[in-house]
C-alpha positions as CSV (number, residue, x, y, z in Angstrom):
1,M,-41.1,-22.9,11.9
2,T,-39.1,-21.1,9.3
3,T,-35.4,-21.7,9.1
4,R,-32.2,-20.4,7.5
5,T,-29.3,-22.4,6.2
6,E,-25.9,-21.8,7.7
7,H,-22.6,-23.5,6.8
8,D,-19.4,-24.4,8.7
9,L,-16.4,-26.7,8.3
10,L,-18.5,-29.8,8.8
11,G,-21.3,-28.9,6.4
12,A,-24.8,-27.2,6.4
13,R,-27.4,-27.1,9.1
14,E,-30.9,-25.5,9.4
15,I,-31.2,-22.9,12.1
16,P,-34.5,-21.6,13.4
17,D,-35.0,-18.2,11.9
18,R,-36.2,-16.7,15.2
19,V,-32.9,-17.2,17.0
20,Y,-29.9,-15.0,16.9
21,W,-27.3,-17.7,17.4
22,G,-26.0,-19.8,14.5
23,I,-24.4,-23.0,13.4
24,H,-21.4,-23.0,15.7
25,T,-23.7,-22.5,18.7
26,L,-26.0,-25.3,17.5
27,R,-23.2,-27.8,17.3
28,A,-22.0,-26.8,20.8
29,V,-25.5,-27.3,22.2
30,E,-25.5,-30.8,20.7
31,N,-21.9,-31.6,21.9
32,F,-22.0,-30.4,25.5
33,P,-25.2,-31.5,27.4
34,I,-23.2,-31.4,30.7
35,T,-24.5,-29.2,33.5
36,G,-27.9,-28.1,32.1
37,Q,-26.8,-24.5,33.0
38,T,-26.2,-22.3,30.0
39,I,-24.2,-19.1,29.6
40,S,-27.5,-17.2,29.8
41,E,-27.5,-17.9,33.5
42,Y,-24.2,-16.0,33.9
43,G,-25.1,-12.4,33.1
44,D,-21.7,-11.1,34.2
45,L,-19.9,-13.2,31.6
46,I,-22.3,-12.1,28.8
47,T,-21.9,-8.4,29.8
48,A,-18.1,-8.9,29.9
49,F,-18.1,-10.5,26.4
50,A,-20.2,-7.6,25.0
51,I,-17.8,-5.0,26.5
52,I,-14.7,-6.9,25.1
53,K,-16.3,-7.2,21.6
54,Q,-17.2,-3.5,21.7
55,A,-13.7,-2.5,22.7
56,A,-12.3,-4.7,19.9
57,A,-14.6,-3.2,17.3
58,L,-13.7,0.3,18.2
59,A,-10.0,-0.5,18.1
60,N,-10.4,-2.1,14.7
61,R,-12.3,1.0,13.5
62,D,-9.6,3.3,14.7
63,L,-7.0,1.3,12.8
64,G,-9.0,1.4,9.6
65,L,-9.7,-2.3,9.7
66,L,-13.5,-2.2,10.2
67,D,-16.0,-0.1,8.3
68,P,-17.5,2.6,10.7
69,V,-21.0,1.5,9.7
70,L,-20.3,-2.1,10.7
71,C,-18.6,-0.9,13.9
72,D,-21.6,1.1,14.9
73,A,-23.9,-1.8,14.3
74,I,-21.7,-4.1,16.4
75,C,-21.5,-1.6,19.2
76,H,-25.3,-1.2,19.1
77,A,-25.6,-5.0,19.5
78,C,-23.1,-5.0,22.3
79,D,-25.0,-2.2,24.1
80,L,-28.2,-4.3,23.9
81,L,-26.4,-7.2,25.6
82,R,-24.9,-4.9,28.2
83,E,-28.4,-3.6,29.0
84,G,-29.5,-7.2,29.7
85,H,-31.4,-7.9,26.5
86,Y,-31.1,-11.1,24.5
87,H,-29.2,-13.0,27.2
88,G,-31.5,-16.0,26.5
89,E,-29.7,-16.4,23.2
90,F,-26.6,-17.7,25.0
91,V,-27.6,-21.3,25.0
92,V,-24.2,-23.1,25.2
93,D,-23.5,-25.1,28.3
94,V,-21.1,-23.3,30.6
95,I,-18.8,-26.3,30.7
96,Q,-17.5,-27.2,27.3
97,G,-14.6,-28.5,25.4
98,G,-12.5,-26.2,23.1
99,A,-11.2,-23.7,25.7
100,G,-14.3,-21.5,25.5
101,T,-14.5,-21.4,21.7
102,S,-18.2,-22.3,21.8
103,T,-18.9,-19.4,24.2
104,N,-17.0,-17.0,22.0
105,M,-18.8,-18.1,18.8
106,N,-22.1,-17.9,20.6
107,A,-21.3,-14.3,21.3
108,N,-20.0,-13.7,17.8
109,E,-23.1,-15.1,16.2
110,V,-25.6,-13.3,18.5
111,I,-23.8,-9.9,18.1
112,A,-23.5,-10.4,14.3
113,N,-27.2,-11.2,13.9
114,L,-28.3,-8.3,16.2
115,A,-26.1,-6.0,14.2
116,L,-27.5,-7.3,10.9
117,E,-31.0,-6.7,12.1
118,H,-30.1,-3.2,13.2
119,L,-28.9,-2.5,9.7
120,G,-32.1,-3.8,8.1
121,R,-30.6,-7.1,7.0
122,Q,-31.7,-10.7,7.5
123,K,-30.2,-12.9,10.2
124,G,-27.5,-15.0,8.6
125,D,-26.6,-12.5,5.9
126,Y,-23.0,-13.0,6.8
127,A,-21.7,-11.9,3.5
128,F,-22.5,-8.4,4.7
129,L,-21.4,-8.7,8.4
130,H,-19.7,-12.0,9.5
131,P,-19.3,-13.4,13.0
132,N,-15.7,-14.3,12.4
133,E,-14.6,-11.7,9.8
134,H,-16.0,-8.7,11.6
135,V,-17.2,-9.4,15.1
136,N,-14.1,-11.5,15.9
137,L,-11.7,-9.4,13.9
138,S,-8.2,-9.2,15.4
139,Q,-9.3,-11.7,18.0
140,S,-9.1,-15.3,19.1
141,T,-11.0,-17.2,21.7
142,N,-7.7,-17.5,23.5
143,D,-7.5,-13.8,24.3
144,V,-11.2,-12.9,24.3
145,Y,-12.4,-15.6,26.7
146,P,-9.7,-15.1,29.4
147,S,-10.1,-11.3,29.2
148,A,-13.9,-11.6,29.5
149,L,-13.5,-14.0,32.3
150,R,-11.3,-11.6,34.2
151,L,-13.9,-8.8,33.8
152,A,-16.8,-11.0,34.8
153,T,-14.8,-12.2,37.9
154,W,-14.2,-8.6,38.9
155,F,-17.9,-7.9,38.7
156,G,-18.5,-10.9,41.0
157,I,-15.8,-9.8,43.4
158,W,-17.3,-6.3,43.6
159,R,-20.7,-7.7,44.3
160,L,-19.4,-10.1,47.0
161,Q,-17.5,-7.3,48.7
162,L,-20.8,-5.3,49.0
163,S,-22.5,-8.3,50.7
164,M,-19.5,-8.9,53.0
165,Q,-19.4,-5.2,54.0
166,A,-23.1,-5.3,54.9
167,L,-22.6,-8.4,57.0
168,K,-19.5,-6.8,58.6
169,E,-21.6,-3.8,59.6
170,A,-24.3,-6.1,61.1
171,F,-21.7,-7.9,63.2
172,A,-20.3,-4.5,64.3
173,A,-23.7,-3.3,65.3
174,K,-24.2,-6.4,67.5
175,A,-20.7,-5.9,68.9
176,D,-21.8,-2.4,70.0
177,E,-25.1,-3.7,71.4
178,F,-23.3,-6.4,73.4
179,R,-20.3,-4.3,74.5
180,D,-21.3,-4.6,78.2
181,V,-22.3,-8.2,78.3
182,L,-19.8,-10.2,80.3
183,K,-19.2,-13.8,79.4
184,M,-16.6,-16.6,79.6
185,G,-14.2,-17.0,76.8
186,R,-13.2,-20.5,75.8
187,T,-10.1,-22.2,74.4
188,Q,-10.4,-25.8,73.2
189,L,-14.0,-25.7,74.4
190,Q,-12.8,-25.3,78.0
191,D,-13.4,-22.3,80.2
192,A,-10.6,-19.7,79.7
193,V,-11.0,-16.1,80.9
194,P,-13.8,-13.6,80.9
195,M,-14.5,-11.3,77.9
196,T,-17.5,-9.4,76.6
197,L,-19.9,-10.7,74.0
198,G,-19.2,-7.5,72.2
199,Q,-15.6,-8.5,71.9
200,E,-16.6,-11.8,70.5
201,F,-18.9,-10.3,67.8
202,Q,-16.4,-7.6,67.0
203,T,-14.0,-10.4,66.0
204,Y,-16.4,-11.6,63.3
205,A,-16.6,-8.0,61.9
206,V,-12.8,-7.7,61.9
207,M,-12.4,-11.0,60.1
208,L,-14.8,-10.0,57.4
209,G,-13.0,-6.6,57.0
210,E,-9.6,-8.4,56.5
211,D,-11.1,-10.6,53.8
212,I,-12.7,-7.7,52.0
213,L,-9.2,-6.2,51.7
214,R,-7.8,-9.6,50.4
215,L,-10.5,-9.7,47.8
216,S,-9.5,-6.2,46.7
217,E,-6.0,-7.4,46.2
218,A,-7.1,-10.4,44.2
219,G,-9.5,-8.2,42.1
220,N,-6.5,-6.1,41.1
221,L,-5.0,-9.1,39.4
222,M,-8.0,-9.3,37.1
223,M,-7.0,-5.9,35.6
224,E,-4.1,-7.5,33.6
225,I,-5.5,-8.9,30.4
226,N,-4.1,-10.7,27.3
227,L,-6.5,-9.0,24.7
228,G,-4.4,-8.7,21.5
229,A,-2.6,-12.0,22.1
230,T,-4.8,-13.7,19.6
231,A,-4.0,-17.5,19.3
232,I,-1.0,-18.1,21.5
233,G,0.3,-14.6,22.5
234,T,2.3,-13.7,19.4
235,G,-0.5,-11.4,18.2
236,I,-0.8,-13.1,14.8
237,N,-3.6,-11.5,12.5
238,S,-3.7,-8.3,14.6
239,H,-2.4,-4.8,14.0
240,P,0.7,-3.9,16.0
241,D,-1.3,-1.1,17.7
242,Y,-4.4,-3.2,18.2
243,A,-3.7,-4.5,21.7
244,G,-3.0,-1.0,23.1
245,K,-6.0,0.6,21.5
246,A,-8.4,-2.2,22.5
247,C,-7.2,-1.9,26.1
248,D,-7.7,1.9,26.0
249,H,-11.3,1.4,24.8
250,L,-11.8,-1.2,27.5
251,R,-10.7,1.2,30.1
252,Q,-13.1,3.9,28.8
253,L,-16.0,1.5,28.6
254,T,-15.6,0.2,32.1
255,A,-13.8,3.0,34.0
256,L,-11.5,0.2,35.3
257,D,-7.7,0.3,35.2
258,F,-7.1,-2.5,32.7
259,V,-3.5,-3.0,31.4
260,T,-2.1,-5.2,28.7
261,A,0.0,-8.0,30.1
262,P,3.8,-7.3,29.5
263,N,4.3,-10.8,28.0
264,L,1.2,-12.0,26.1
265,V,2.6,-15.5,25.5
266,E,2.8,-16.0,29.3
267,A,-0.5,-14.4,29.9
268,T,-2.3,-16.6,27.4
269,Q,-1.3,-19.8,29.2
270,D,-1.0,-18.7,32.8
271,C,-4.1,-19.2,35.1
272,G,-2.3,-18.2,38.3
273,A,-4.5,-15.1,38.8
274,F,-7.6,-17.3,38.9
275,V,-6.0,-19.6,41.3
276,Q,-5.2,-16.6,43.5
277,V,-8.8,-15.4,43.4
278,S,-10.1,-18.9,44.1
279,G,-7.8,-19.2,47.1
280,V,-9.1,-16.0,48.6
281,L,-12.6,-17.2,48.1
282,K,-11.7,-20.3,50.0
283,R,-10.2,-18.2,52.7
284,V,-13.5,-16.2,52.9
285,A,-15.5,-19.5,53.0
286,V,-13.3,-21.1,55.7
287,K,-13.6,-18.1,58.1
288,L,-17.3,-17.5,57.4
289,S,-17.9,-21.2,58.2
290,K,-15.9,-20.9,61.4
291,T,-18.1,-18.0,62.4
292,C,-21.2,-20.0,61.7
293,N,-19.8,-22.9,63.8
294,D,-19.5,-20.4,66.7
295,L,-23.0,-19.1,66.3
296,R,-24.4,-22.7,66.3
297,L,-22.4,-23.6,69.4
298,L,-23.1,-20.4,71.3
299,S,-26.9,-20.9,70.7
300,S,-26.9,-24.6,71.4
301,G,-29.6,-25.8,73.8
302,P,-31.8,-24.2,74.9
303,R,-31.7,-26.3,78.1
304,A,-28.8,-28.7,77.6
305,G,-26.3,-26.5,75.6
306,L,-24.4,-23.3,76.0
307,N,-27.5,-21.2,75.4
308,E,-25.5,-17.9,75.5
309,I,-27.3,-16.3,72.5
310,N,-30.6,-16.8,70.7
311,L,-30.7,-17.0,66.9
312,P,-33.9,-15.9,65.3
313,P,-36.2,-18.9,64.9
314,R,-36.8,-19.4,61.1
315,Q,-38.8,-22.6,60.9
316,A,-39.8,-25.7,62.7
317,G,-36.8,-27.9,63.2
318,S,-38.1,-31.4,63.2
319,S,-40.7,-33.6,61.6
320,I,-40.8,-35.8,64.8
321,M,-39.6,-33.6,67.7
322,P,-42.2,-31.0,68.6
323,G,-40.9,-27.5,69.6
324,K,-37.4,-28.1,68.2
325,V,-35.8,-25.1,66.3
326,N,-32.6,-25.6,64.4
327,P,-29.8,-23.1,63.4
328,V,-30.7,-23.5,59.8
329,I,-29.2,-20.2,58.5
330,P,-25.7,-20.9,59.8
331,E,-26.1,-24.5,58.6
332,V,-26.8,-23.4,55.0
333,V,-23.8,-21.0,55.1
334,N,-21.6,-23.9,56.3
335,Q,-22.7,-25.8,53.2
336,V,-21.9,-23.0,50.9
337,A,-18.4,-22.9,52.4
338,F,-18.0,-26.6,51.8
339,E,-18.9,-26.0,48.1
340,V,-16.5,-23.1,47.7
341,I,-13.7,-25.2,49.2
342,G,-14.5,-27.9,46.6
343,N,-14.6,-25.4,43.8
344,D,-11.1,-24.2,44.8
345,V,-9.9,-27.8,44.3
346,T,-11.4,-27.8,40.8
347,V,-9.8,-24.5,39.9
348,S,-6.4,-25.7,41.1
349,F,-6.6,-28.9,39.1
350,A,-7.9,-27.1,36.0
351,A,-5.1,-24.5,36.2
352,E,-2.4,-27.1,36.6
353,A,-3.7,-29.2,33.7
354,G,-3.0,-26.7,31.0
355,Q,-0.4,-27.7,28.4
356,L,2.1,-25.5,26.5
357,Q,0.7,-22.2,25.1
358,L,-3.0,-22.5,26.2
359,N,-5.1,-23.8,29.1
360,A,-8.1,-25.6,27.6
361,F,-9.9,-25.8,30.9
362,E,-10.9,-22.2,31.6
363,P,-14.6,-23.0,31.2
364,V,-14.6,-25.1,34.3
365,I,-12.5,-22.4,36.1
366,A,-15.2,-19.9,35.1
367,Y,-18.0,-22.2,36.3
368,S,-16.3,-22.8,39.6
369,L,-15.4,-19.1,40.3
370,F,-18.8,-17.8,39.3
371,R,-20.6,-20.3,41.6
372,S,-18.3,-19.5,44.5
373,L,-18.8,-15.7,44.0
374,K,-22.5,-15.9,43.6
375,H,-23.2,-18.3,46.4
376,L,-20.9,-16.6,48.9
377,A,-22.6,-13.3,48.3
378,A,-26.0,-14.9,48.8
379,A,-24.8,-16.7,51.9
380,C,-23.6,-13.4,53.4
381,D,-26.9,-11.7,52.6
382,T,-28.8,-14.6,54.1
383,L,-26.8,-14.7,57.2
384,R,-27.2,-11.0,57.8
385,E,-30.9,-10.7,57.0
386,H,-32.2,-13.9,58.6
387,C,-29.8,-14.4,61.5
388,V,-27.3,-11.8,62.7
389,V,-29.6,-8.8,62.9
390,G,-32.0,-10.7,65.1
391,I,-29.5,-12.3,67.5
392,T,-30.2,-11.6,71.2
393,A,-28.1,-12.3,74.3
394,N,-29.0,-14.3,77.4
395,R,-27.4,-11.7,79.7
396,E,-28.2,-13.1,83.1
397,H,-27.2,-16.6,82.1
398,L,-23.9,-15.3,80.7
399,R,-23.1,-13.4,83.9
400,E,-24.0,-16.4,86.1
401,M,-21.6,-18.6,84.1
402,V,-18.8,-16.1,84.7
403,T,-19.5,-16.0,88.4
404,R,-19.5,-19.8,88.6
405,S,-16.5,-20.3,86.4
406,I,-13.1,-21.5,87.7
407,G,-11.5,-19.5,84.9
408,L,-11.8,-16.4,87.2
409,V,-8.8,-17.7,89.1
410,T,-6.6,-16.5,86.2
411,A,-7.3,-12.9,87.1
412,L,-6.2,-13.7,90.7
413,S,-2.9,-15.3,89.7
414,P,-0.9,-12.0,89.6
415,Y,-2.0,-11.3,93.2
416,L,-1.9,-14.7,94.7
417,G,0.6,-16.5,92.6
418,Y,0.3,-19.4,90.1
419,E,0.6,-22.2,92.7
420,L,-1.9,-20.9,95.2
421,S,-4.3,-20.0,92.3
422,T,-4.0,-23.6,91.0
423,D,-4.9,-24.9,94.5
424,I,-8.0,-22.6,94.6
425,A,-9.0,-23.9,91.1
426,A,-8.7,-27.5,92.2
427,E,-10.8,-26.9,95.3
428,A,-13.5,-25.1,93.3
429,H,-13.6,-27.9,90.8
430,A,-13.9,-30.6,93.5
431,S,-16.3,-28.8,95.8
432,G,-18.5,-26.9,93.4
433,A,-17.8,-23.7,95.4
434,S,-17.1,-20.5,93.5
435,V,-13.6,-19.0,93.3
436,H,-14.9,-15.9,94.9
437,D,-16.2,-17.7,98.0
438,I,-13.1,-19.8,98.4
439,V,-10.8,-16.7,98.4
440,L,-12.9,-15.0,101.0
441,A,-13.3,-18.1,103.1
442,R,-9.5,-18.5,103.2
443,G,-9.0,-14.9,104.0
444,L,-6.7,-14.4,101.0
445,M,-8.2,-11.0,100.0
446,N,-10.7,-8.7,101.6
447,P,-14.1,-8.3,99.9
448,E,-13.3,-4.8,98.5
449,E,-10.0,-5.8,97.0
450,L,-11.5,-9.0,95.5
451,E,-14.4,-7.0,94.0
452,R,-12.0,-4.5,92.5
453,V,-9.9,-7.3,90.9
454,L,-12.9,-9.1,89.5
455,Q,-14.7,-6.1,88.1
456,P,-15.5,-6.4,84.3
457,E,-13.1,-3.7,83.4
458,S,-10.2,-5.6,84.9
459,L,-11.3,-8.9,83.4
460,T,-11.7,-8.0,79.8
461,R,-8.8,-5.7,78.9
462,P,-5.2,-4.9,79.9
463,R,-4.9,-3.0,83.2
464,K,-2.1,-2.0,85.4
465,R,-2.0,-4.0,88.7
466,E,-2.5,-1.9,91.7
467,A,0.0,-2.3,94.6
């Protein structure tokens, strides 16, 4: 294996000549064997870094700070990364000390060596094109890393919204399919009043729609960046016009409405936007988990549970109990939700733990956010494909439960009064007779009037009481 010699503050090291990363990346690999997951597994972050570096190079070229030939070579390298090439060269662990410096230097070195190769030079010929002097010109990790993290988070939010929208449509389709299926609603796991299964499933679609909007609001916060802040927000070592030009190029490269933060000192240390996004992801997880709890409960049985709906059977449920089928898809979504809630705690602690002009803990914020975004999107896709689209209703069983339910007495209360209705409910509970039969036996209503009051249209929506 041939090598090349590279130098840094601590001395010289031999680098395998086949790789595009350099000495700073090598030291980071040695220093941070934490998760076993490298930046290469987070394509959105690599793409975001490439776009940020490209915008910076173009801004520096416009200001006469970067030779156009070197700018073109850097942009060529960034284009390769944006197209998905060379992601395997990002070998630093995603959780690292140094506020993301190792990730930034991994990007600087890979881009520099790709650019050198494009120019016909050897890897490591940094006298001609340098990772710090040229690729990192007018930049610091402290403005590049947060800006790239915001762009990568926006990518993840967009992808999650697509998955949530597809799941919403699947629930809405089931709501339409079940619009005429009468069932008993429940509060506190006790019989309440009748509703339709369609109304129940429409609720799940509406909840998803609400959270898609909340994600859009959180995604808008990712559009304010601190690129141009350099080390602490004062813009040291950058041209006065650099921040504006870099943001202009970023908007052109992404077609997104990025803006430069009005106070770069504040923006460099404040992680509040990431806390907000994480909080919305927790909201999505909590409501999605509640929906899955309902699906598991409604399908419980088949003989000793509610048995109102049937989930598609996906696999044998037990190694000891023959014939058992478990609600494995809702169960796995529940577990994703638990993880997301835990990730939100991590983001909260990491954001709080920053000191003075910089938060050094953004790598674990990135790790937590990216996992939440990716796993929630996968959970939505899995729930839709392997569960929701195949749900069926036990229609006759549902109608029988309505007929037998004491909850029907609520619909009679406006006609018979609360006290008499309570007495009917007590008799029904004690005797096992139906509310319908007790009312007729007591002669409280004639059959035609009772049927009119208890028809599904009267039981499941507001309706004027007839005299």
